[in-house]
C-alpha positions in Angstrom: 10.4 -49.5 12.9 7.7 -51.6 14.7 3.8 -51.1 13.6 2.9 -49.3 16.7 5.3 -46.6 16.3 4.7 -46.2 12.5 1.1 -45.9 13.3 1.8 -43.1 15.9 4.1 -41.3 13.3 1.3 -41.3 10.9 -1.4 -40.2 13.2 1.2 -37.4 14.3 1.6 -36.4 10.8 -2.2 -36.1 10.2 -2.6 -34.1 13.3 -0.3 -31.7 12.1 -1.8 -31.6 8.8 -5.3 -31.3 9.9 -4.0 -28.3 12.1 -2.3 -26.8 9.3 -5.3 -26.9 7.0 -7.5 -25.6 9.5 -5.5 -22.3 9.7 -7.9 -19.5 8.1 -6.0 -17.9 5.2 -6.6 -14.5 3.7 -6.0 -13.2 0.4 -4.9 -9.8 0.3 -5.7 -7.5 -2.9 -1.6 -7.5 -3.6 -1.8 -11.3 -4.0 -0.2 -12.0 -0.4 -1.6 -14.7 1.8 -1.8 -14.1 5.4 -3.6 -15.4 8.6 -6.8 -14.3 9.3 -6.7 -11.6 11.6 -10.1 -10.6 13.5 -8.6 -7.3 14.6 -9.0 -5.8 11.1 -12.8 -6.8 11.1 -13.4 -5.4 14.8 -11.4 -2.1 13.6 -13.3 -1.4 10.7 -16.8 -2.1 12.4 -15.8 0.3 15.0 -15.0 2.8 12.4 -18.4 2.4 11.4 -19.7 3.1 14.7 -17.8 5.6 15.1 -18.7 7.8 11.6 -22.3 7.2 13.1 -21.3 8.4 16.6 -22.6 5.5 18.2 -20.9 4.5 21.5 -19.2 1.3 21.9 -20.0 -0.1 25.4 -19.1 -3.4 27.1 -22.1 -5.0 24.9 -21.2 -3.3 21.5 -17.9 -4.6 22.2 -18.8 -8.1 22.7 -21.3 -7.9 19.4 -18.4 -6.6 17.4 -16.3 -9.3 18.5 -18.9 -12.0 17.7 -19.2 -10.8 14.6 -15.5 -11.3 13.7 -15.9 -14.9 15.0 -19.0 -15.3 13.1 -17.1 -14.4 9.9 -14.0 -16.7 10.7 -16.5 -19.5 11.2 -18.1 -18.8 8.0 -14.7 -18.8 6.0 -13.7 -22.1 7.6 -16.8 -23.6 6.3 -16.7 -22.2 3.1 -13.4 -21.9 1.8 -10.8 -24.7 1.6 -8.1 -22.1 0.3 -7.6 -18.5 1.1 -10.5 -15.8 1.3 -10.5 -12.9 -0.8 -10.7 -9.9 1.2 -14.4 -8.8 -0.9 -15.5 -12.1 0.1 -14.6 -11.3 3.6 -16.1 -7.6 3.4 -19.4 -9.4 2.3 -19.7 -11.7 5.1 -19.1 -8.5 7.3 -22.0 -6.7 5.6 -24.2 -9.7 5.8 -23.7 -10.2 9.8 -24.4 -6.5 10.2 -27.7 -6.8 8.3 -28.7 -10.0 10.0 -28.3 -8.1 13.4 -30.4 -5.4 12.0 -27.5 -2.9 12.3 -28.6 -1.4 8.8 -27.3 2.2 9.5 -23.8 0.4 10.6 -24.0 -1.6 7.7 -24.2 1.4 5.3 -21.5 3.1 7.1 -19.3 0.2 6.8 -19.9 -0.2 3.1 -19.3 3.5 2.4 -15.9 3.1 4.3 -15.0 0.3 2.0 -16.5 1.8 -1.1 -14.1 5.2 -0.3 -11.1 3.1 0.2 -11.4 1.0 -2.8 -12.2 4.4 -4.9 -9.1 6.0 -3.5 -7.0 2.6 -4.3 -8.4 2.9 -7.8 -7.7 6.5 -8.3 -4.0 6.2 -7.1 -3.1 4.1 -10.1 -5.5 6.0 -12.5 -3.6 8.2 -15.1 -6.8 10.1 -16.1 -7.1 11.0 -12.4 -4.1 12.3 -11.8 -4.4 14.7 -14.8 -8.0 15.8 -13.5 -6.3 16.7 -10.1 -4.0 18.7 -12.0 -6.5 20.4 -13.9 -8.5 21.1 -10.7 -5.6 22.3 -8.7 -5.8 19.5 -6.1 -3.7 21.3 -3.1 -2.5 18.1 -2.1 -0.7 17.7 -5.7 -0.3 21.6 -6.6 1.6 22.3 -3.0 3.1 18.9 -2.6 6.8 20.2 -3.1 7.3 23.8 -0.8 10.4 24.0 -2.8 8.6 24.7 -6.1 6.4 27.7 -7.0 3.1 25.7 -8.6 2.7 29.3 -10.4 5.7 29.0 -12.8 5.0 27.4 -16.1 7.9 25.0 -15.7 6.6 23.8 -12.6 3.3 23.3 -13.8 4.6 21.0 -16.5 6.9 19.1 -14.3 3.7 18.6 -11.6 1.5 17.4 -14.7 4.2 14.9 -15.8 5.1 14.0 -12.0 1.2 13.3 -11.7 1.1 10.8 -14.3 4.4 8.9 -13.8 3.1 8.6 -10.4 0.0 6.9 -11.3 2.1 4.7 -13.8 4.4 3.8 -11.5 2.2 2.2 -8.7 1.0 -0.1 -11.5 4.4 -1.2 -12.5 5.6 -1.8 -8.8 5.2 -5.1 -7.1 1.4 -4.9 -5.6 2.4 -5.2 -2.2 5.0 -2.4 -2.6 2.2 -0.1 -3.8 0.0 -1.2 -1.3 2.1 -0.8 1.6 2.7 3.1 0.1 -1.2 3.8 -0.3 -1.4 2.7 3.4 1.1 4.6 4.6 3.3 1.8 5.8 6.3 2.5 3.6 7.1 5.8 1.5 8.3 5.2 -2.2 10.3 8.1 -2.7 10.3 9.9 -6.3 7.5 8.0 -7.5 6.8 11.1 -9.6 10.0 10.2 -11.5 10.9 6.3 -11.0 10.4 3.4 -11.7 8.5 5.1 -14.7 11.6 6.6 -16.1 15.3 6.0 -15.2 15.5 9.4 -13.6 15.2 10.8 -9.7 14.5 14.1 -8.2 16.6 13.7 -5.1 20.3 12.3 -5.2 23.5 12.1 -2.7 26.2 12.2 -5.1 29.6 11.2 -3.4 31.1 14.7 -4.7 34.4 14.0 -2.6 34.9 10.7 -4.1 34.1 11.8 -7.6 36.3 15.1 -7.4 39.3 12.8 -5.6 39.0 10.0 -8.1 37.6 11.4 -11.4 34.5 9.9 -12.8 32.8 9.8 -16.2 30.2 12.3 -17.5 28.1 11.0 -20.3 31.0 9.6 -22.7 33.9 11.9 -21.5 36.1 11.1 -18.4 36.7 13.6 -16.0 39.9 13.7 -14.5 40.4 14.9 -10.8 40.5 18.4 -10.7 43.9 20.8 -9.9 41.9 24.0 -8.9 38.7 25.1 -7.2 37.4 26.8 -10.2 37.6 23.4 -12.2 36.1 21.5 -9.3 33.1 24.1 -8.8 32.8 23.6 -12.9 32.5 20.0 -12.4 30.1 19.9 -9.4 27.8 22.1 -11.8 28.2 20.1 -14.5 27.2 17.1 -12.2 24.3 18.8 -10.8 22.8 19.7 -14.4 
């Protein structure tokens, strides 16, 4: 390989290296590292404007986008690696204050604090118990199939609330975060993974009755009558 070609290859690799390291990265609360997305800042600041019933015209739109660009530039200048979400939020707050948008900065901070509190409450067992004691409607009426006035249901709701709070500490942070944001729904969190149980199940009754199954330590043969089949299904569902 000639010296010129080698030099060009080295130069090319250096360009790629610079391009790669110049990408602004963000470390999410669940530990994931993603590319910086200015839309997140723009949306959050617009929400703060909306909370104050402030109109967003072309001038405000340009200003808000300018905040996002400013924050991105500061991250590039300050961080060699990924910037944490909390640090980015602080930069946004200071940008709003420097622009003398004090009420918007306060609304943005309040929105941020509310979100932090919601996330903390979702994994706080004591908070789960308090919600039950205070008859939080979102907990008491979570399942329309259960009468919350019945003692057994109340006991189940309390156990479920505690299990759910513990579950989101046990699940991978990315899964818990996605559930709390509404991106996914982790079903039966009031049972699993805190226990090896589930509330909803779709057993293949046809296969179990046709080929037999094991219930506990007892092998169950394929039933020869409707009565026996009904009895076995009852035992499965207990």
